[in-house]
C-alpha positions as CSV (number, residue, x, y, z in Angstrom):
1,X,5.9,-3.8,28.2
2,X,7.5,-1.0,26.1
3,X,6.1,2.5,26.7
4,X,5.4,4.7,23.7
5,X,4.4,8.4,23.9
6,X,2.5,9.9,21.0
7,X,2.0,13.7,21.2
8,X,-0.9,14.8,18.9
9,X,-4.3,13.2,18.6
10,X,-4.8,13.9,14.9
11,X,-5.2,11.4,12.0
12,X,-1.6,10.1,12.2
13,X,-1.2,10.2,16.0
14,X,-4.4,8.4,16.7
15,X,-3.9,5.7,14.1
16,X,-0.4,5.0,15.4
17,X,-1.6,5.0,19.1
18,X,-4.5,2.6,18.3
19,X,-2.3,0.4,16.2
20,X,0.3,0.1,18.9
21,X,-2.3,-0.6,21.6
22,X,-3.4,-3.6,19.4
23,X,0.2,-4.8,19.5
24,X,0.2,-4.7,23.3
25,X,2.3,-1.6,23.8
26,X,1.7,0.7,26.8
27,X,0.7,3.9,24.9
28,X,0.2,7.4,26.2
29,X,-1.5,9.9,23.9
30,X,-1.4,13.6,24.5
31,X,-3.9,15.9,22.8
32,X,-5.2,19.4,23.3
33,X,-8.9,18.5,22.9
34,X,-11.2,15.8,24.2
35,X,-13.8,14.0,22.1
36,X,-16.6,16.4,23.0
37,X,-14.5,19.5,22.1
38,X,-13.6,17.9,18.8
39,X,-17.2,17.2,17.9
40,X,-18.3,20.7,18.9
41,X,-15.4,22.5,17.3
42,X,-14.8,24.0,13.9
43,X,-14.0,22.0,10.7
44,X,-10.4,20.7,10.9
45,X,-9.7,20.1,7.2
46,X,-10.9,18.7,4.0
47,X,-10.0,15.1,3.5
48,X,-10.6,12.3,1.0
49,X,-9.3,8.8,1.7
50,X,-8.5,6.7,-1.3
51,X,-8.4,2.9,-1.6
52,X,-5.2,2.0,0.4
53,X,-6.0,4.3,3.3
54,X,-9.6,3.0,3.5
55,X,-8.3,-0.6,3.5
56,X,-5.9,0.2,6.4
57,X,-8.8,1.6,8.4
58,X,-10.9,-1.6,7.8
59,X,-8.0,-3.8,8.8
60,X,-7.6,-2.0,12.1
61,X,-11.4,-1.7,12.9
62,X,-11.4,2.1,12.4
63,X,-13.8,2.3,9.4
64,X,-16.8,3.4,11.4
65,X,-18.7,5.2,8.7
66,X,-18.1,2.9,5.7
67,X,-21.8,2.2,5.2
68,X,-22.9,5.8,5.7
69,X,-20.3,8.0,3.9
70,X,-21.0,8.7,0.2
71,X,-18.7,7.0,-2.2
72,X,-16.4,9.1,-4.4
73,X,-16.1,7.2,-7.7
74,X,-14.0,9.6,-9.8
75,X,-11.8,12.7,-10.0
76,X,-13.1,15.5,-12.2
77,X,-10.8,18.1,-13.7
78,X,-11.8,21.4,-15.2
79,X,-9.4,24.1,-16.4
80,X,-11.0,27.6,-16.3
81,X,-10.2,30.8,-18.1
82,X,-8.6,33.2,-15.6
83,X,-10.6,36.0,-17.2
84,X,-13.8,34.3,-16.1
85,X,-16.5,32.7,-18.2
86,X,-19.2,30.1,-18.2
87,X,-17.5,27.3,-20.0
88,X,-14.3,25.6,-18.9
89,X,-11.5,25.2,-21.4
90,X,-11.0,21.6,-20.4
91,X,-13.4,19.2,-18.7
92,X,-13.2,15.5,-18.0
93,X,-13.7,12.8,-15.3
94,X,-11.3,10.0,-14.5
95,X,-12.8,6.9,-12.9
96,X,-11.3,5.4,-9.7
97,X,-10.6,1.7,-9.6
98,X,-11.6,1.7,-5.9
99,X,-14.1,4.2,-4.5
100,X,-12.9,6.9,-2.1
101,X,-14.7,8.4,0.9
102,X,-14.6,11.5,3.0
103,X,-15.6,11.7,6.6
104,X,-15.4,14.9,8.6
105,X,-12.4,14.6,11.0
106,X,-14.5,16.0,13.8
107,X,-16.4,12.7,13.7
108,X,-13.4,10.5,13.0
109,X,-11.0,11.8,15.6
110,X,-13.5,12.1,18.4
111,X,-14.7,8.5,17.8
112,X,-11.1,7.2,17.6
113,X,-10.2,9.0,20.8
114,X,-13.1,7.3,22.5
115,X,-11.9,4.0,21.1
116,X,-8.4,4.6,22.3
117,X,-9.5,5.1,25.9
118,X,-12.0,2.2,25.8
119,X,-9.2,-0.1,24.6
120,X,-7.0,0.8,27.5
121,X,-4.9,3.7,26.2
122,X,-3.9,6.6,28.5
123,X,-5.0,10.0,27.2
124,X,-3.6,13.2,28.6
125,X,-5.7,16.2,27.6
126,X,-3.5,19.3,27.6
127,X,-1.2,21.3,25.5
128,X,2.5,20.4,25.7
129,X,5.4,22.8,25.3
130,X,9.0,21.8,24.8
131,X,9.8,21.4,28.5
132,X,6.7,19.3,29.0
133,X,7.6,17.2,26.1
134,X,11.0,16.5,27.4
135,X,9.6,15.5,30.8
136,X,7.1,13.1,29.3
137,X,9.7,11.7,26.8
138,X,12.1,10.7,29.5
139,X,9.3,8.5,31.0
140,X,8.9,6.5,27.8
141,X,11.0,4.3,25.6
142,X,10.1,6.3,22.5
143,X,8.4,9.7,22.0
144,X,6.7,10.4,18.6
145,X,5.5,14.0,17.8
146,X,2.4,14.0,15.6
147,X,1.4,17.6,16.5
148,X,0.7,18.8,12.9
149,X,2.1,22.2,11.8
150,X,1.9,24.0,15.2
151,X,4.5,25.1,17.6
152,X,6.1,21.7,18.3
153,X,6.7,21.2,14.6
154,X,9.3,24.0,14.8
155,X,11.6,22.0,17.0
156,X,12.4,19.9,14.0
157,X,14.9,21.8,11.7
158,X,13.8,22.6,8.2
159,X,15.4,20.4,5.6
160,X,16.6,23.1,3.1
161,X,17.5,20.5,0.5
162,X,13.9,19.2,0.3
163,X,11.9,22.4,1.1
164,X,11.3,24.5,-2.0
165,X,8.9,27.0,-0.5
166,X,9.4,29.4,2.4
167,X,5.9,31.0,2.4
168,X,2.3,29.8,1.9
169,X,1.5,29.1,-1.7
170,X,-2.3,29.1,-1.2
171,X,-4.8,30.7,1.1
172,X,-7.3,28.0,2.0
173,X,-11.0,28.6,2.6
174,X,-13.3,25.7,3.3
175,X,-17.0,25.3,4.0
176,X,-19.2,22.2,4.5
177,X,-22.7,22.7,3.0
178,X,-26.1,21.1,2.5
179,X,-28.5,21.9,-0.3
180,X,-25.9,21.3,-3.0
181,X,-26.9,20.0,-6.4
182,X,-25.2,16.8,-7.6
183,X,-22.2,16.9,-9.9
184,X,-23.4,16.2,-13.4
185,X,-20.9,13.3,-13.8
186,X,-21.9,11.6,-10.5
187,X,-20.2,11.3,-7.2
188,X,-16.7,12.8,-7.9
189,X,-14.0,14.9,-6.3
190,X,-14.2,17.9,-8.6
191,X,-11.1,20.1,-9.2
192,X,-11.4,23.4,-11.2
193,X,-8.0,24.9,-11.9
194,X,-7.7,28.6,-12.7
195,X,-4.1,29.0,-14.1
196,X,-2.1,31.5,-12.1
197,X,-4.9,32.2,-9.6
198,X,-5.7,29.0,-7.7
199,X,-8.1,26.1,-7.6
200,X,-11.6,25.2,-6.5
201,X,-12.2,21.7,-5.0
202,X,-15.5,20.1,-4.1
203,X,-16.5,16.7,-3.0
204,X,-19.2,14.7,-1.1
205,X,-18.6,14.3,2.6
206,X,-20.2,12.6,5.6
207,X,-20.3,15.2,8.4
208,X,-22.1,15.9,11.7
209,X,-25.4,16.4,10.0
210,X,-25.0,13.4,7.7
211,X,-24.1,13.5,3.9
212,X,-23.2,17.0,2.6
213,X,-20.6,18.6,0.4
214,X,-17.3,20.4,1.1
215,X,-16.1,23.2,-1.1
216,X,-12.5,24.6,-0.9
217,X,-10.9,27.6,-2.6
218,X,-7.2,27.4,-2.8
219,X,-6.2,30.9,-3.8
220,X,-2.8,32.4,-4.6
221,X,-2.3,34.7,-1.6
222,X,-3.3,38.3,-2.4
223,X,-4.8,37.3,-5.8
224,X,-8.3,37.9,-7.0
225,X,-9.5,34.5,-5.7
226,X,-8.3,35.3,-2.2
227,X,-11.2,36.8,-0.4
228,X,-10.2,37.4,3.3
229,X,-12.9,37.0,5.9
230,X,-12.9,38.7,9.3
231,X,-11.5,36.7,12.3
232,X,-14.4,34.8,13.9
233,X,-16.6,35.1,10.8
234,X,-19.6,32.8,10.8
235,X,-19.8,29.7,8.5
236,X,-22.5,31.5,6.6
237,X,-20.2,34.5,6.0
238,X,-17.4,32.2,4.8
239,X,-19.8,30.4,2.5
240,X,-21.0,33.7,1.0
241,X,-17.4,34.7,0.2
242,X,-16.8,31.3,-1.4
243,X,-19.9,31.6,-3.5
244,X,-18.7,35.0,-4.8
245,X,-15.4,33.3,-6.0
246,X,-17.3,30.4,-7.6
247,X,-19.6,32.8,-9.4
248,X,-16.7,34.6,-11.0
249,X,-14.2,31.8,-11.6
250,X,-16.0,28.5,-11.6
251,X,-19.6,29.2,-12.5
252,X,-20.4,25.5,-13.0
253,X,-19.6,25.0,-9.3
254,X,-21.6,28.1,-8.4
255,X,-24.7,26.5,-10.1
256,X,-24.3,23.5,-7.8
257,X,-23.7,25.5,-4.6
258,X,-26.0,28.6,-5.2
259,X,-28.7,27.3,-2.8
260,X,-26.3,25.8,-0.2
261,X,-26.4,26.6,3.5
262,X,-23.7,25.7,6.1
263,X,-23.9,22.1,7.2
264,X,-23.6,23.3,10.9
265,X,-22.6,26.6,12.6
266,X,-18.9,25.7,12.7
267,X,-18.6,24.2,9.3
268,X,-15.9,26.5,7.9
269,X,-12.2,27.0,8.0
270,X,-9.6,29.4,6.7
271,X,-5.8,28.6,6.9
272,X,-2.4,29.3,5.5
273,X,0.8,27.3,5.8
274,X,4.0,26.9,3.8
275,X,4.7,23.4,2.4
276,X,7.9,22.1,4.2
277,X,10.0,19.0,4.8
278,X,11.8,18.9,8.2
279,X,14.4,16.8,9.7
280,X,12.8,13.8,11.4
281,X,14.6,13.9,14.7
282,X,14.7,16.8,17.2
283,X,16.9,17.1,20.2
284,X,15.3,18.7,23.2
285,X,17.2,21.1,25.5
286,X,18.5,18.3,27.7
287,X,19.4,16.0,24.8
288,X,16.4,13.8,24.6
289,X,15.6,12.7,21.0
290,X,12.1,12.7,19.7
291,X,10.7,11.4,16.3
292,X,8.5,13.5,14.1
293,X,5.8,12.0,11.9
294,X,3.3,12.9,9.1
295,X,2.7,16.6,8.5
296,X,4.8,17.6,11.5
297,X,7.8,16.8,9.3
298,X,6.4,16.6,5.8
299,X,3.6,19.1,5.2
300,X,2.3,19.4,1.7
301,X,-0.4,21.7,0.3
302,X,-3.8,20.0,0.1
303,X,-3.8,20.6,-3.7
304,X,-3.2,16.9,-4.2
305,X,-5.7,15.7,-1.6
306,X,-3.0,13.5,0.1
307,X,-2.8,14.8,3.7
308,X,-5.1,12.3,5.4
309,X,-3.8,9.5,3.1
310,X,-0.2,10.2,4.0
311,X,-1.1,10.5,7.7
312,X,-2.6,7.0,7.5
313,X,0.5,5.6,5.6
314,X,2.9,7.2,8.0
315,X,1.1,5.6,11.0
316,X,1.3,2.2,9.3
317,X,5.0,2.6,8.5
318,X,5.9,3.8,12.0
319,X,3.8,1.1,13.7
320,X,5.5,-1.7,11.7
321,X,9.0,-0.2,12.3
322,X,8.4,-0.1,16.1
323,X,7.0,-3.6,16.3
324,X,9.8,-5.0,14.1
325,X,12.5,-3.3,16.2
326,X,11.7,-5.6,19.1
327,X,13.5,-4.9,22.4
328,X,16.3,-2.9,20.9
329,X,16.7,0.8,22.0
330,X,14.8,3.4,20.0
331,X,17.9,5.5,19.2
332,X,18.4,8.2,16.7
333,X,19.5,5.6,14.0
334,X,16.2,3.8,14.5
335,X,14.3,7.2,14.1
336,X,16.1,8.2,11.0
337,X,15.7,4.8,9.4
338,X,11.9,4.8,10.2
339,X,11.5,8.2,8.6
340,X,13.5,7.1,5.6
341,X,11.0,4.2,5.0
342,X,8.2,6.8,5.1
343,X,10.0,9.3,2.9
344,X,10.3,6.7,0.1
345,X,6.6,7.1,-0.3
346,X,6.2,10.7,0.8
347,X,8.7,12.1,-1.6
348,X,6.3,11.3,-4.5
349,X,3.6,13.4,-2.9
350,X,6.0,16.3,-2.2
351,X,7.1,16.3,-5.8
352,X,3.5,16.1,-7.1
353,X,2.4,19.0,-4.8
354,X,5.3,21.1,-6.0
355,X,4.3,20.5,-9.7
356,X,0.6,21.2,-9.1
357,X,1.3,24.4,-7.2
358,X,3.6,25.8,-9.9
359,X,1.5,24.7,-12.8
360,X,4.1,24.1,-15.5
361,X,3.1,24.0,-19.2
362,X,3.3,20.2,-19.5
363,X,0.5,19.8,-16.8
364,X,-2.0,21.7,-18.9
365,X,-1.0,19.7,-21.9
366,X,-1.7,16.5,-20.1
367,X,-5.0,17.8,-18.9
368,X,-5.9,18.5,-22.5
369,X,-4.8,15.1,-23.5
370,X,-7.0,13.5,-20.7
371,X,-10.0,15.2,-22.3
372,X,-9.3,13.2,-25.5
373,X,-8.1,10.0,-23.9
374,X,-10.1,8.3,-21.1
375,X,-7.2,6.0,-20.2
376,X,-5.1,9.1,-19.3
377,X,-8.0,10.6,-17.3
378,X,-8.3,7.3,-15.4
379,X,-4.6,7.1,-14.8
380,X,-4.5,10.5,-13.3
381,X,-7.5,9.7,-11.1
382,X,-5.9,6.6,-9.8
383,X,-2.7,8.4,-9.0
384,X,-4.5,9.7,-5.9
385,X,-4.5,6.2,-4.6
386,X,-0.8,5.6,-5.5
387,X,1.2,8.6,-6.6
388,X,4.5,6.7,-7.0
389,X,3.9,6.2,-10.8
390,X,3.6,9.9,-11.5
391,X,7.3,10.3,-12.1
392,X,7.0,8.0,-15.2
393,X,4.6,10.3,-17.1
394,X,3.3,13.4,-15.2
395,X,6.0,15.1,-13.0
396,X,8.8,15.5,-15.5
397,X,8.2,17.7,-18.6
398,X,10.2,15.6,-21.0
399,X,8.6,12.3,-19.9
400,X,5.2,14.0,-20.0
401,X,5.6,15.1,-23.6
402,X,6.9,11.6,-24.6
403,X,3.9,10.1,-22.9
404,X,1.5,12.5,-24.7
405,X,3.2,11.9,-28.1
406,X,2.9,8.1,-27.6
407,X,-0.8,8.3,-26.7
408,X,-1.6,10.5,-29.7
409,X,0.4,8.3,-32.0
410,X,-1.5,5.2,-30.9
411,X,-4.8,7.0,-31.4
412,X,-3.9,7.9,-35.0
413,X,-2.7,4.3,-35.8
């Protein structure tokens, strides 16, 4: 039986470990926190899983909250005036072909970790440094690092040809809250863009206390939407700061959240990180090669809501590659080929994130078009399920203008 080491018990690492267990591999999973710590800890992220990722969870028996989590049936976009004001310049909702869902990762990861152990996996609960990683890797046929954007990610060299940013592009502040009024257009992932300053995102979530809402401000660092909070600030203090930003820049969201309270005492998060693409293979001090996966090697800003979806996809791509490789050695060529299979999908999200962070003129033109044309609104919404088609009409300025001209020509015909 082939022995696989997975370092990192997040969305991608756990899905890969559970998938390989089901294929009769001997899997060791290393994580810094056990299930109880995860459940009792702070919010880890925002996340919204779209159709393909939800289907993968169902296939592998991991969709544990399907009947309890609220459905997300559309993507709403508003474009606000940076000077403030009560009415957005643009407002529309695109409808999803398949509903999405969001489940607090404290619930997801703790339950999946319990499942991993119950199904016969070996879980080592401790933090691993480079020396510890090399020692463990030598005991396994393949070592995969799914440790997120932390210290171990830095052993993978930065790919300068694919990494445009060398500093965080947004300061992220998140709170989960109850007492939120419904969105006027139903159960949607709502995005309010404030050109040059940042974005406000809200969506329905299933969390520790049941159904609630998440709100996230993605602020340009140091800008007027960036309201730093003291280290160790309570969830209530974080929510108060978020409400102040909403009142000024997205008052339609403030009306919904004005009576909100934190969903639990640790339902808040503040974070910064620079989007980056790294080389997929790292050589440890004594020459052992390890394979990086998901946001350890491709970390995008959450502006496109793709993090958990790409983690799910990466786990599926890597699992298939490992199984299809059979008894052959997991050498560096295998590792690079496996990452290349993932990058064929991930590159679309990296390009999309770059465009959304920079906000070129053609994006605002397309958002105005979507207010006039429901098919465009729906096409944008369904790009969250499959971003690969964005290059045809959204990412490139010339193609975007050709698309917009074509839509308006047909509407006049």
